[in-house]
C-alpha positions in Angstrom: -12.3 48.3 77.8 -13.1 46.1 74.8 -16.9 46.6 75.2 -16.5 50.4 75.2 -14.3 50.3 72.1 -16.8 48.1 70.3 -19.6 50.5 71.1 -17.5 53.4 69.9 -16.7 51.7 66.6 -20.3 50.5 66.1 -21.6 54.0 66.6 -18.9 55.5 64.3 -20.1 53.2 61.6 -23.7 54.0 62.1 -24.6 50.4 63.0 -27.3 49.5 65.4 -26.9 46.7 68.0 -29.5 44.6 66.2 -27.2 44.5 63.1 -24.1 43.5 65.1 -26.2 40.8 66.9 -27.4 39.4 63.6 -23.9 39.2 62.2 -22.7 37.4 65.3 -25.8 35.1 65.5 -26.5 36.3 69.1 -29.3 38.4 70.6 -29.3 42.2 71.0 -29.2 41.9 74.8 -25.8 40.1 74.5 -24.4 43.0 72.4 -25.7 45.5 74.8 -24.2 43.7 77.8 -20.9 43.4 76.0 -20.8 47.1 75.2 -21.4 47.9 78.9 -18.6 45.6 79.8 -21.1 43.5 81.8 -20.4 40.4 79.7 -17.2 39.2 78.1 -16.9 39.0 74.3 -16.3 35.5 73.0 -12.9 35.2 71.4 -14.6 33.5 68.5 -16.4 36.7 67.7 -13.3 38.9 67.4 -12.6 38.1 63.7 -16.2 38.8 62.7 -16.3 42.0 64.8 -13.0 43.2 63.2 -14.4 42.7 59.7 -17.8 44.2 60.5 -16.3 47.3 62.2 -13.4 47.7 59.9 -10.9 47.5 62.7 -7.7 45.4 63.1 -8.4 42.1 64.7 -5.1 42.3 66.6 -6.2 45.5 68.3 -9.4 43.8 69.4 -7.5 40.8 70.6 -5.2 43.1 72.6 -8.2 44.7 74.4 -9.7 41.2 74.9 -6.6 39.9 76.6 -6.3 43.2 78.6 -9.8 42.7 79.9 -9.0 39.2 81.0 -5.8 40.3 82.8 -7.6 43.1 84.5 -10.4 40.8 85.7 -7.7 38.5 87.2 -5.8 41.1 89.1 -8.1 44.0 89.8 -8.7 43.0 93.4 -5.2 41.7 94.2 -2.9 43.9 96.2 0.0 42.7 94.0 -2.0 42.8 90.7 0.2 45.5 89.1 3.4 43.9 90.3 2.2 40.6 88.8 1.5 42.2 85.4 5.0 43.8 85.5 6.5 40.4 86.1 4.6 38.9 83.1 5.7 41.9 81.0 9.4 41.3 81.9 9.1 37.6 81.0 7.4 38.4 77.7 10.0 41.0 76.9 12.8 38.5 77.7 11.3 35.9 75.5 10.8 38.4 72.7 14.5 39.5 73.0 15.5 35.9 72.8 13.6 35.4 69.5 10.8 33.4 71.2 8.0 35.8 70.4 5.6 33.2 69.1 6.3 30.6 71.7 4.0 30.0 74.6 5.5 31.1 77.9 
């Protein structure tokens, strides 16, 4: 999910992978693998990517977390149910004013 979004944003800005790689201090092969969702993006790169691609860091972080969750549950029979339980817990915490508290 995140990799495809990064590719879309990069192309919309007219940037080449080489430029993104240079900004992140990584090689072009890493950027290519990230964009094909073959390699996860380092969380440490999100801020720089948000700045470079003129895109909200929170949106990139949302996709980054979604990728992690998906990888955890994609082959589990109760994967969707597990996510629904987490969603309910987070909603309950938010409703109780505990939005910034770790669960």
